[in-house]
KEDOKE-106468 format. One line per 2 residues: their letters; for each residue x, y negated, z negated of N, C-alpha, C. Coordinates in Angstrom, 2 decimals, padded with zeros to 5 digits. Layout:
REM residues N
A	X/Y/Z/X/Y/Z/X/Y/Z | ...;
REM end
This chain:
REM residues 190
XX	000.87/001.18/000.00/000.00/000.00/000.00/000.90/-001.23/000.00 | 000.71/-002.12/000.94/001.50/-003.33/001.03/001.07/-004.36/000.00;
XX	001.87/-005.40/-000.19/001.57/-006.42/-001.17/000.25/-007.12/-000.87 | -000.02/-007.42/000.39/-001.27/-008.07/000.77/-002.46/-007.17/000.48;
XX	-002.33/-005.88/000.85/-003.42/-004.93/000.58/-003.63/-004.75/-000.91 | -002.53/-004.67/-001.67/-002.64/-004.50/-003.12/-003.28/-005.73/-003.74;
XX	-002.90/-006.91/-003.27/-003.51/-008.14/-003.79/-005.01/-008.16/-003.51 | -005.38/-007.74/-002.30/-006.79/-007.69/-001.95/-007.52/-006.66/-002.80;
XX	-006.88/-005.51/-003.03/-007.50/-004.46/-003.86/-007.68/-004.94/-005.29 | -006.65/-005.62/-005.83/-006.75/-006.13/-007.19/-007.85/-007.18/-007.28;
XX	-007.89/-008.10/-006.34/-008.93/-009.12/-006.35/-010.32/-008.51/-006.25 | -010.49/-007.50/-005.39/-011.79/-006.84/-005.25/-012.18/-006.14/-006.54;
XX	-011.23/-005.43/-007.15/-011.52/-004.71/-008.38/-011.81/-005.69/-009.51 | -011.03/-006.74/-009.61/-011.19/-007.68/-010.70/-012.44/-008.54/-010.55;
XX	-013.03/-008.56/-009.37/-014.24/-009.36/-009.20/-015.40/-008.77/-009.99 | -015.27/-007.51/-010.42/-016.34/-006.90/-011.18/-016.06/-006.85/-012.67;
XX	-014.95/-007.41/-013.13/-014.63/-007.42/-014.56/-014.11/-008.80/-014.95 | -014.14/-009.04/-016.23/-013.52/-010.25/-016.74/-012.19/-009.85/-017.36;
XX	-011.14/-010.50/-016.96/-009.81/-010.17/-017.45/-009.11/-011.45/-017.86 | -008.44/-011.41/-018.99/-007.56/-012.51/-019.36/-006.15/-011.93/-019.33;
XX	-005.25/-012.62/-018.70/-003.88/-012.13/-018.60/-002.95/-013.16/-019.20 | -002.13/-012.70/-020.12/-001.11/-013.57/-020.68/000.17/-013.31/-019.89;
XX	000.75/-014.33/-019.31/001.83/-014.06/-018.35/002.99/-015.04/-018.43 | 003.33/-015.52/-019.58/004.35/-016.55/-019.66/005.70/-016.08/-019.14;
XX	006.02/-014.78/-019.22/007.32/-014.31/-018.78/007.35/-013.90/-017.31 | 006.27/-014.04/-016.62/006.22/-013.64/-015.22/006.71/-014.78/-014.35;
XX	007.66/-014.49/-013.49/008.18/-015.54/-012.61/007.13/-015.95/-011.60 | 007.10/-017.21/-011.23/006.07/-017.70/-010.33/006.16/-017.11/-008.94;
XX	007.32/-016.60/-008.52/007.41/-016.02/-007.19/007.02/-014.55/-007.18 | 006.78/-013.95/-008.32/006.38/-012.54/-008.40/004.99/-012.36/-007.79;
XX	004.84/-011.34/-006.93/003.58/-011.15/-006.20/002.43/-010.81/-007.15 | 002.71/-010.06/-008.22/001.66/-009.72/-009.17/001.16/-010.98/-009.87;
XX	002.11/-011.77/-010.33/001.75/-013.03/-010.99/000.97/-013.92/-010.04 | 001.44/-014.00/-008.80/000.76/-014.82/-007.79/-000.67/-014.33/-007.58;
XX	-000.85/-013.02/-007.49/-002.20/-012.48/-007.27/-003.11/-012.79/-008.45 | -002.58/-012.66/-009.68/-003.40/-012.99/-010.86/-003.76/-014.48/-010.87;
XX	-002.77/-015.31/-010.56/-003.04/-016.76/-010.49/-004.07/-017.07/-009.41 | -003.93/-016.45/-008.24/-004.85/-016.68/-007.13/-006.25/-016.22/-007.53;
XX	-006.34/-015.06/-008.20/-007.65/-014.54/-008.63/-008.26/-015.50/-009.66 | -007.41/-016.06/-010.51/-007.90/-017.03/-011.49/-008.47/-018.26/-010.79;
XX	-007.75/-018.75/-009.74/-008.22/-019.91/-009.00/-009.53/-019.59/-008.29 | -009.60/-018.42/-007.68/-010.81/-018.03/-006.97/-011.95/-017.75/-007.95;
XX	-011.59/-017.39/-009.18/-012.61/-017.08/-010.18/-013.53/-018.24/-010.45 | -013.04/-019.45/-010.32/-013.91/-020.61/-010.55/-015.04/-020.66/-009.53;
XX	-014.82/-020.05/-008.35/-015.87/-020.00/-007.33/-016.87/-018.88/-007.60 | -016.50/-017.93/-008.47/-017.34/-016.75/-008.75/-018.31/-016.97/-009.91;
XX	-018.32/-018.09/-010.51/-019.08/-018.28/-011.74/-020.57/-017.97/-011.59 | -021.10/-018.05/-010.40/-022.51/-017.76/-010.20/-022.82/-016.27/-010.13;
XX	-021.80/-015.43/-009.97/-022.01/-013.99/-009.89/-022.09/-013.39/-011.28 | -022.47/-012.09/-011.33/-022.50/-011.38/-012.60/-021.11/-011.17/-013.15;
XX	-020.12/-011.04/-012.29/-018.76/-010.78/-012.75/-018.11/-012.06/-013.22 | -017.06/-011.89/-013.98/-016.35/-013.05/-014.47/-015.02/-013.18/-013.78;
XX	-014.43/-014.32/-013.87/-013.15/-014.56/-013.22/-012.00/-013.97/-014.03 | -010.87/-013.85/-013.37/-009.64/-013.52/-014.06/-009.11/-014.84/-014.62;
XX	-008.77/-014.83/-015.86/-008.25/-016.04/-016.49/-006.83/-015.77/-016.95 | -005.89/-016.54/-016.47/-004.48/-016.34/-016.77/-004.04/-017.42/-017.75;
XX	-003.45/-016.98/-018.85/-002.97/-017.91/-019.87/-001.45/-017.91/-019.89 | -000.87/-019.06/-020.15/000.58/-019.20/-020.12/001.25/-018.67/-021.38;
XX	000.53/-018.62/-022.50/001.13/-018.14/-023.74/000.17/-017.19/-024.45 | 000.72/-016.42/-025.37/-000.11/-015.51/-026.15/-001.07/-016.28/-027.05;
XX	-000.65/-017.40/-027.57/-001.54/-018.21/-028.41/-002.76/-018.68/-027.62 | -002.52/-019.13/-026.39/-003.64/-019.55/-025.54/-004.55/-018.37/-025.22;
XX	-003.96/-017.20/-024.99/-004.76/-016.00/-024.72/-005.60/-015.65/-025.94 | -005.02/-015.73/-027.14/-005.76/-015.42/-028.37/-006.92/-016.40/-028.56;
XX	-006.68/-017.67/-028.27/-007.74/-018.68/-028.38/-008.88/-018.35/-027.43 | -008.55/-017.99/-026.21/-009.58/-017.65/-025.22/-010.33/-016.38/-025.64;
XX	-009.60/-015.40/-026.19/-010.23/-014.16/-026.63/-011.20/-014.40/-027.78 | -010.89/-015.34/-028.64/-011.81/-015.67/-029.74/-013.10/-016.29/-029.21;
XX	-013.00/-017.02/-028.11/-014.14/-017.77/-027.59/-015.00/-016.98/-026.61 | -014.43/-015.97/-025.94/-015.15/-015.27/-024.89/-014.95/-013.77/-025.01;
XX	-015.82/-013.03/-024.32/-015.69/-011.58/-024.27/-015.17/-011.17/-022.90 | -014.26/-010.19/-022.88/-013.63/-009.76/-021.64/-013.72/-008.24/-021.50;
XX	-013.61/-007.77/-020.27/-013.59/-006.33/-020.00/-012.20/-005.77/-020.24 | -011.18/-006.52/-019.90/-009.80/-006.05/-020.04/-008.89/-007.22/-020.34;
XX	-007.78/-006.90/-020.99/-006.75/-007.89/-021.27/-005.44/-007.30/-020.78 | -004.85/-007.94/-019.78/-003.58/-007.49/-019.24/-002.48/-008.25/-019.97;
XX	-001.59/-007.50/-020.61/-000.54/-008.11/-021.44/000.82/-007.67/-020.92 | 001.70/-008.62/-020.73/003.07/-008.32/-020.35/003.75/-007.64/-021.53;
XX	004.30/-006.45/-021.31/004.93/-005.68/-022.38/006.06/-006.44/-023.06 | 006.71/-007.31/-022.33/007.83/-008.03/-022.94/007.37/-008.91/-024.10;
XX	006.10/-009.29/-024.11/005.57/-010.07/-025.23/005.59/-009.29/-026.53 | 005.36/-007.99/-026.45/005.27/-007.18/-027.66/006.54/-007.24/-028.48;
XX	007.71/-007.24/-027.80/008.97/-007.32/-028.52/009.40/-008.77/-028.76 | 009.19/-009.62/-027.77/009.69/-011.00/-027.85/008.89/-011.86/-028.82;
XX	007.59/-011.62/-028.90/006.74/-012.46/-029.74/005.80/-011.57/-030.56 | 006.33/-010.83/-031.54/005.50/-009.86/-032.27/004.34/-010.49/-033.03;
XX	004.54/-011.65/-033.63/003.46/-012.29/-034.39/002.32/-012.72/-033.48 | 002.67/-013.36/-032.37/001.64/-013.79/-031.42/000.98/-012.59/-030.76;
XX	001.76/-011.53/-030.50/001.19/-010.31/-029.93/000.16/-009.72/-030.87 | 000.48/-009.69/-032.15/-000.46/-009.16/-033.14/-001.73/-010.00/-033.19;
XX	-001.58/-011.32/-033.09/-002.73/-012.21/-033.09/-003.64/-011.92/-031.89 | -003.06/-011.70/-030.73/-003.84/-011.37/-029.53/-004.58/-010.06/-029.75;
XX	-003.87/-009.05/-030.24/-004.49/-007.73/-030.43/-005.63/-007.77/-031.45 | -005.54/-008.67/-032.42/-006.63/-008.81/-033.40/-007.89/-009.37/-032.77;
XX	-007.76/-010.09/-031.68/-008.91/-010.75/-031.06/-009.34/-010.10/-029.74 | -008.80/-008.94/-029.42/-009.15/-008.26/-028.18/-010.62/-007.87/-028.16;
XX	-011.18/-007.52/-029.31/-012.59/-007.13/-029.38/-012.83/-005.85/-028.60 | -013.82/-005.86/-027.72/-014.15/-004.66/-026.95/-013.37/-004.57/-025.64;
XX	-012.52/-005.53/-025.38/-011.73/-005.50/-024.14/-010.69/-004.39/-024.20 | -010.35/-003.87/-023.05/-009.33/-002.83/-022.95/-007.98/-003.52/-022.81;
XX	-007.05/-003.28/-023.75/-005.71/-003.84/-023.55/-004.94/-002.99/-022.55 | -004.39/-003.63/-021.54/-003.59/-002.94/-020.53/-002.21/-003.58/-020.57;
XX	-001.21/-002.77/-020.94/000.15/-003.27/-021.06/000.91/-002.99/-019.77 | 001.47/-004.03/-019.20/002.20/-003.93/-017.94/003.55/-004.61/-018.10;
XX	004.59/-003.97/-017.60/005.90/-004.61/-017.54/005.99/-005.29/-016.18 | 005.67/-006.56/-016.15/005.63/-007.29/-014.89/007.01/-007.40/-014.23;
XX	008.06/-007.22/-015.01/009.40/-007.31/-014.43/009.68/-006.15/-013.48 | 009.05/-004.99/-013.70/009.34/-003.82/-012.88/008.12/-003.27/-012.15;
XX	006.95/-003.72/-012.48/005.73/-003.18/-011.87/005.30/-004.02/-010.68 | 004.93/-003.33/-009.64/004.39/-003.99/-008.46/002.88/-004.05/-008.56;
XX	002.30/-004.64/-007.55/000.86/-004.82/-007.50/000.12/-003.49/-007.55 | 000.64/-002.47/-006.84/-000.03/-001.17/-006.82/-000.16/-000.60/-008.22;
XX	000.89/-000.73/-009.00/000.89/-000.19/-010.37/-000.12/-000.93/-011.24 | -000.17/-002.24/-011.10/-001.14/-003.03/-011.87/-002.56/-002.58/-011.53;
XX	-002.83/-002.41/-010.24/-004.15/-001.96/-009.79/-004.47/-000.58/-010.38 | -003.51/000.35/-010.28/-003.71/001.71/-010.81/-003.97/001.71/-012.31;
XX	-003.14/000.98/-013.04/-003.26/000.95/-014.51/-004.60/000.34/-014.94 | -004.97/-000.75/-014.31/-006.22/-001.40/-014.67/-007.42/-000.54/-014.29;
XX	-007.38/000.06/-013.12/-008.46/000.95/-012.68/-008.60/002.14/-013.63 | -007.47/002.75/-014.01/-007.50/003.90/-014.92/-008.05/003.50/-016.29;
XX	-007.64/002.35/-016.78/-008.12/001.89/-018.09/-009.62/001.62/-018.06 | -010.10/000.99/-017.01/-011.53/000.72/-016.89/-012.33/002.01/-016.75;
XX	-011.78/002.97/-016.02/-012.45/004.27/-015.87/-012.53/004.99/-017.22 | -011.41/004.99/-017.97/-011.41/005.62/-019.30/-012.45/004.97/-020.21;
XX	-012.51/003.64/-020.20/-013.45/002.92/-021.06/-014.89/003.26/-020.69 | -015.16/003.31/-019.38/-016.51/003.63/-018.92/-016.92/005.02/-019.41;
XX	-015.99/005.97/-019.31/-016.26/007.33/-019.77/-016.46/007.38/-021.28 | -015.62/006.67/-022.03/-015.75/006.63/-023.49/-017.10/006.06/-023.90;
XX	-017.52/004.99/-023.24/-018.80/004.37/-023.56/-019.95/005.34/-023.26 | -019.87/006.02/-022.14/-020.91/006.99/-021.77/-020.99/008.12/-022.79;
XX	-019.84/008.66/-023.18/-019.83/009.74/-024.17/-020.34/009.27/-025.53 | -019.97/008.07/-025.92/-020.45/007.52/-027.20/-021.96/007.31/-027.16;
XX	-022.46/006.80/-026.06/-023.91/006.59/-025.92/-024.65/007.92/-025.97 | -024.14/008.93/-025.25/-024.78/010.24/-025.26/-024.77/010.85/-026.67;
XX	-023.68/010.69/-027.38/-023.58/011.20/-028.75/-024.56/010.51/-029.67 | -024.67/009.19/-029.54/-025.61/008.44/-030.37/-027.05/008.82/-030.07;
XX	-027.36/008.97/-028.78/-028.71/009.38/-028.40/-029.06/010.76/-028.95 | -028.12/011.70/-028.86/-028.37/013.05/-029.37/-028.53/013.04/-030.88;
XX	-027.71/012.26/-031.57/-027.84/012.13/-033.02/-029.18/011.57/-033.42 | -029.63/010.54/-032.73/-030.93/009.93/-033.02/-032.06/010.91/-032.72;
XX	-031.94/011.61/-031.60/-032.95/012.62/-031.25/-033.07/013.68/-032.35 | -031.93/014.17/-032.82/-031.94/015.19/-033.87/-032.56/014.65/-035.16;
XX	-032.23/013.43/-035.52/-032.81/012.82/-036.72/-034.32/012.69/-036.59 | -034.76/012.22/-035.43/-036.20/012.06/-035.21/-036.92/013.40/-035.22;
XX	-036.30/014.41/-034.64/-036.92/015.74/-034.64/-037.11/016.24/-036.07 | -036.12/016.05/-036.92/-036.23/016.47/-038.31/-037.36/015.73/-039.03;
XX	-037.44/014.44/-038.80/-038.49/013.63/-039.43/-039.87/014.03/-038.91 | -039.98/014.26/-037.63/-041.26/014.66/-037.04/-041.69/016.02/-037.57;
XX	-040.74/016.92/-037.71/-041.07/018.24/-038.28/-041.60/018.09/-039.69 | -040.98/017.23/-040.48/-041.46/016.99/-041.85/-042.86/016.39/-041.85;
XX	-043.13/015.47/-040.95/-044.48/014.86/-040.86/-045.50/015.92/-040.47 | -045.19/016.75/-039.49/-046.11/017.81/-039.06/-046.42/018.79/-040.20;
XX	-045.38/019.20/-040.91/-045.60/020.12/-042.03/-046.44/019.47/-043.14 | -046.14/018.21/-043.43/-046.91/017.51/-044.46/-048.37/017.37/-044.05;
XX	-048.62/017.07/-042.80/-049.99/016.94/-042.30/-050.72/018.28/-042.39 | -050.04/019.36/-041.98/-050.66/020.68/-042.03/-051.03/021.05/-043.46;
XX	-050.13/020.78/-044.39/-050.42/021.08/-045.80/-051.55/020.22/-046.33 | -051.57/018.94/-045.96/-052.63/018.04/-046.42/-053.99/018.46/-045.85;
XX	-053.99/018.91/-044.60/-055.25/019.33/-043.98/-055.80/020.62/-044.61 | -054.98/021.39/-045.28/-055.41/022.62/-045.94/-055.95/022.36/-047.35;
XX	-055.88/021.13/-047.79/-056.36/020.77/-049.12/-057.88/020.93/-049.16 | -058.38/021.67/-050.20/-059.83/021.81/-050.30/-060.49/020.48/-050.67;
XX	-061.70/020.30/-050.21/-062.53/019.12/-050.50/-061.88/017.82/-050.04 | -061.21/017.86/-048.90/-060.60/016.66/-048.32/-061.70/015.80/-047.72;
XX	-061.70/014.51/-048.04/-062.73/013.61/-047.49/-062.62/013.59/-045.97 | -063.76/013.41/-045.33/-063.83/013.43/-043.86/-062.98/012.33/-043.23;
XX	-063.00/011.13/-043.80/-062.21/010.03/-043.23/-060.71/010.30/-043.38 | -060.33/010.86/-044.52/-058.91/011.19/-044.74/-058.48/012.28/-043.77;
XX	-059.37/013.27/-043.55/-059.05/014.37/-042.63/-058.90/013.84/-041.20 | -059.77/012.93/-040.81/-059.70/012.34/-039.46/-058.38/011.59/-039.27;
XX	-058.00/010.80/-040.26/-056.74/010.03/-040.17/-055.53/010.97/-040.18 | -055.60/012.03/-041.00/-054.50/012.98/-041.07/-054.33/013.71/-039.74;
XX	-055.44/014.08/-039.09/-055.38/014.74/-037.79/-054.80/013.79/-036.72 | -055.14/012.51/-036.82/-054.59/011.52/-035.87/-053.07/011.41/-036.04;
XX	-052.60/011.39/-037.28/-051.16/011.33/-037.53/-050.50/012.60/-037.01 | -051.13/013.73/-037.24/-050.60/015.01/-036.78/-050.47/015.02/-035.25;
XX	-051.50/014.56/-034.56/-051.46/014.53/-033.09/-050.40/013.57/-032.56 | -050.26/012.42/-033.21/-049.22/011.46/-032.80/-047.82/012.07/-032.97;
XX	-047.62/012.76/-034.09/-046.32/013.40/-034.34/-046.05/014.49/-033.30 | -047.06/015.24/-032.92/-046.89/016.27/-031.88/-046.51/015.64/-030.54;
XX	-047.17/014.52/-030.20/-046.85/013.82/-028.95/-045.39/013.33/-028.97 | -044.97/012.80/-030.10/-043.58/012.34/-030.22/-042.61/013.50/-030.04;
XX	-042.91/014.66/-030.63/-042.04/015.82/-030.50/-041.94/016.26/-029.03 | -043.07/016.26/-028.34/-043.09/016.66/-026.93/-042.23/015.70/-026.09;
XX	-042.36/014.41/-026.36/-041.57/013.42/-025.62/-040.08/013.58/-025.90 | -039.72/013.84/-027.16/-038.31/014.05/-027.51/-037.75/015.29/-026.84;
XX	-038.52/016.36/-026.81/-038.06/017.59/-026.18/-037.93/017.41/-024.67 | -038.78/016.61/-024.09/-038.72/016.38/-022.65/-037.48/015.56/-022.28;
XX	-037.01/014.69/-023.17/-035.85/013.85/-022.86/-034.52/014.54/-023.14 | -034.56/015.75/-023.64/-033.32/016.47/-023.96/-032.71/017.09/-022.74;
REM end
């Protein structure tokens, strides 16, 4: 993949996510840095779309400030910051929130690598979110099934009570039928 193709691929991919990149150590002639800067410039034209622009910050402090103020899909961080500025790096990591941190060594990585790393990180996050959602749904379903079973048993026992008033029996049967409908709906969604 050539630099132009990689830049186009990165811009296309980043048009669907919000990314903040801290890049103070990236030389201005570096193609990766140029592509991020260009995407940032073009991002101001994208504000009407669902996706957010790429925002490039010159320092880790500026990146941390932006992270506190906005939510992002990913945060691309130059690995050299981790060693060179440990306190500021820690501050950025504290404010990442739900964004995926992607560490790139801009001194040795080309555009293709940045695209691959960011794509892989976004794919992993999407999968993690899907699995977490499925787990939460299954947990809730199981909890509701247990509660519905308890309601059904309680209704059955109450309906077996001798000399139950007619109005109480009617209301108890209505609760019983509603609980059965809920159970059927839960079983259908499994």
